[in-house]
N, C-alpha and C positions, 0 to 999 in steps of 0.2 A: 377826469376820465371815468369816475364812478365804478372802478374795478377794485374789489377787495377779496381776492382769493390768493391762496398761498403758492399755487403752482404756475405762476407766470414766469417764463424763462427768458423773455425778451420784450423790450419796448422799443418801437421804431417811431421816430418823429419824422413826419413827411415835410415839415416846415419848421422854421426856427420859432421857439416859444418867445413870449414877450419879456421874460425875465429869468434870471438864474433860479429864483425861488420857485417859479412855476415848473421849470425844467427838473429841478431837484425833487420836487414833490411827485412829478409824473414818472420819472425813472425809478422812484422808490417803490412802485408797484411790483417791480421784478425782484426775484430772489428772496422773497419773504420766507420761503421754506428752508433757507440756508444753502440751497444748491447754487452753483455758478449761474450767473445770468448776464445777458448782454443788453446794453443800451446803445442804440444807433441813431445818430442825428444826421438827417439829409437836409441840406439847406443851400441857398444861394442868396445873392443880394436882391433878387426879385422878391423873395420872402420879406426881406427887410423893408423894402419900399411899401409892400402891402401893410405891414405892421405900422409903419410911420403914418400912412394914410388913415388907418383906423384910429390911431391916437389923435390925429388932428381933425378928424371929422366931427361935426356937431353931434352932441349926444342928445338922445331923446330923454327928457326928464319924466319922472313919475307923474301920473295923473294927479291933478290938484295943485301942482306947483306952478306958479306963474313965472314968466320970464324975468320979472323984477326980483324974484326971490333967489335967482341964480347969482352967486357971487363970482363975477368974471375973474377977479384976481385969484380966487380959489381954484377955478377951472384952469387958469394958466399954470398955477403951481402943480396941479395934478398932472397936466400934460407934460410939463418939464420933468417931473419925477418918472413918468412912464417912459419918456425918451431916454432918460439916464439909465433906467433899468434895462431897456432894450440894448443900449450901447454896451453895458456890462456883459450882456448875454452874447453879443457879437464878439467881444473881446475874448470871452471864454471859448466860443465855437472856433475862433480863428487862432487860438494860442498854440504854439509848438511845444509848450511845456506840459508837464504831467497834468492830466485832466482831473484826477482825483484831488491832487494837491491844490489845484486852482479853485475847485469848489470849496474845499476846507478853508482855504485862506479867505475866500469871499465871505464865509460865515464866521470868520475870526477864530478858527480852531487853532490853538497854538501847537497842536500835535501834528500839523501838516508836514509831511515829508517832501523831499524834492522829487522823488520818484516812487511810483507804486509798483512798477514792473508788470502791470496788468492792463492798463488802458492802451488805446490805439497809439498814443504818442510815446509811450514807454516801450512799445514792442516794435522796434525797427525791423525792416525787411531788406533783403538784398536788392540792390539796384543794378540796372544794366550797365554795359560798358560806356555808353554815351553819357549816362547820368554820372557815372564815376568821374569821367573826364570833365564834365561840367562843374562838379564840386571842386576838383583839383584846380580848375581854371579860376574859380572864385578865390580859393585859398592862395593861389599864385598872385592874383591881382592885389589881394590884401598885403601880401609879402612885398611885392615890388613897389607898392604905394608907401612902404615904410611903416605900416601899421599905425598911421597917423590920421586916418580919415574914417568917417562914419558910413553908415549904410547908403545914404543918398548919393554921396560922392563916388563910392565904390561901384554902385549900380550904374551911375552915369558913365563912369570910366569904362566899365566892361561893355556897355551898350555903344560906346563911341560917341556919346553926346558931347562933342567938343565944345560948343558954345557955353555950356554950363559947367565947364571944368576949369580948375586952376591950372596954370601953365605946367606945374610939376606933374600933372596926371595926363597930359595930352600926348606925351611921347613915349609912354611905357610900352613894353612888348605885349602887355595884356590889354592895352587900350583898343576897344572895339572887338575884342576876341569873342564876345557873346552878342554881337550886333543882331544876330538872327533870332535871339530870344526877346521876350517882352520884359520890360522893367519889372512888371508884377511877378513874372516867373523867377527872375534873378533874386528879387527880394524874398520870395517864398523859399528859395533854396538856401539863402543866407539864414533865414529862420530855422530851417531844418538842420543846417550845420551847427547853429548855436545850440539847438535842442540836443544834438548828438554829441556835444562837448568838443567840437572841432574849433569853434570860435567863441571868444568871450567879448562882451560889450562892456567897455570901461564905464564906471558909474559917473565919473566927473564930466568927461567930454563926449561920451557915447561913441568912442572910436572902436573899430574892430581889430582884434588881435588874435593871433593863432595860439591855440593851446599846444601842449606837448603832443597830444594825440593828433591835432591838426597838422603839426609838422611831420609826424610819422606818415599821415595820409598823403601829404604833399610830396614827400620823398619816396612814396610807394613802399614803405615798410609795412603797410597794412594790406594784406592780400584780399581779404573779404570785407569790403566796406559795408557796414550795417548802418543805415540811416533811413529815417522815415520819409518816404516820397511825399512831397507837398501835395495838398489837395487842389491848390490853384496853380496849375502848370499850363504851359502852352498846349494848343490843340493837339500837337504831336503826341503828347503823353496823356491827354485827357481821355477818360473812358468814353467809349461810344455808346454806352448804355444810357437810356433815359432813366429817370427816377422810377417810372412805372416798371421798367424791365428789371431794375435793381431790386425793387420791392418783391417782384414775382420770384426772382432768384433766391432772395432771402427767405421768402415763404416756403419754397421748395426745400431749402436747407433745414429750416425749422421743422417741417413735416417729417423729413428723414430722421432728424434728431429725435423727434417724438416717437417714431416707430422703433428706433433702436432702444430708446429708454423703456418702451413698453415690453419689447422682447426680453430685455435684461431683467425687468421685474418678473415677467412670466417665468423665465428660466430659473430664477431664484426659488420660485414656488414649486417647480417641477422636479420631482425626484425620480430619475431614470431607473433606480433599483426597485421602485415600488410597482412599476408597470402602469402608473397613472399619469 
C-alpha cells in the first residue's frame, strides 16, 4: 500500500487479499497513533475466482532467463503454496468466530483469546422477528433429530431434501420447515448460532448439540436474542447496496468522523473566557 502515516483511522479492502499475511500487513496501516481504527473487508467468490486465475496464469519471467531455466516443479510448488494461502484467507473471511483470535492463531500466538469483544463477529446485533423464528426452527430441528446429526443432515432435513435423508429424519415436525430458504443460508445461520454459543459441534462425530443458552432461546426464555446476522443470506435479507454504494456510504461516515474529530481538537484549543 505504501502508506506510512500515523493518522489512518480506517482501511477498506475492496476485494479479498491473496493471503492472511498480506491482509494483516495492510490493515496494520490503521491505528498506528493508538486511536481506535476500523478494518473493513468487502469480498465475494468472484474475487476468489480472479485470484485463482492470476495464480494459475503463466508468469512473465525476468529478461535474460530462458524457458529451460524455469524449474516447472518449483513453479508448481509455488502455485500450490499460493492456492493454500488463498484458501486460508477465505477461511478467515468466512469464519463466524472471533476475527482477532483467528489471526493470532494463524500466526501461532499462544495468547489468542476466544473473543475480543471488538470485531464484527464478537459484536452481535438484534435480529428481526422472522430471523428469530428461523434460528428457533434450526434449534428445534436439532432437538427433534435427537442431537445425533451433523450440519449436512440437519440442513437437508430442514430443507426437506427427503432423498438424501435417513428414514429417521423424514417424518419429523421440522422436516421441510425451511424449504423456502437456501441450503447455504441455513448453513450460515447454523454458523451464526455456533458463534453465538447456542450450538456446539462435537469434536468426535461433528454432531450438533444445543447449549444451555440454546435451550433458553428455544423455550423463549431469552427476550432479546443477540446474534450476528450471516453475511451470506438469501436475497430477502441481502443488502441491496452495491459495493460502490457501500464504499460511498463508508466514505461519508469517515468524513463526518473526521469533521467531528477536527471540531473536538479545535474546541480543546479554544478558551471561551479569553475571547479568542
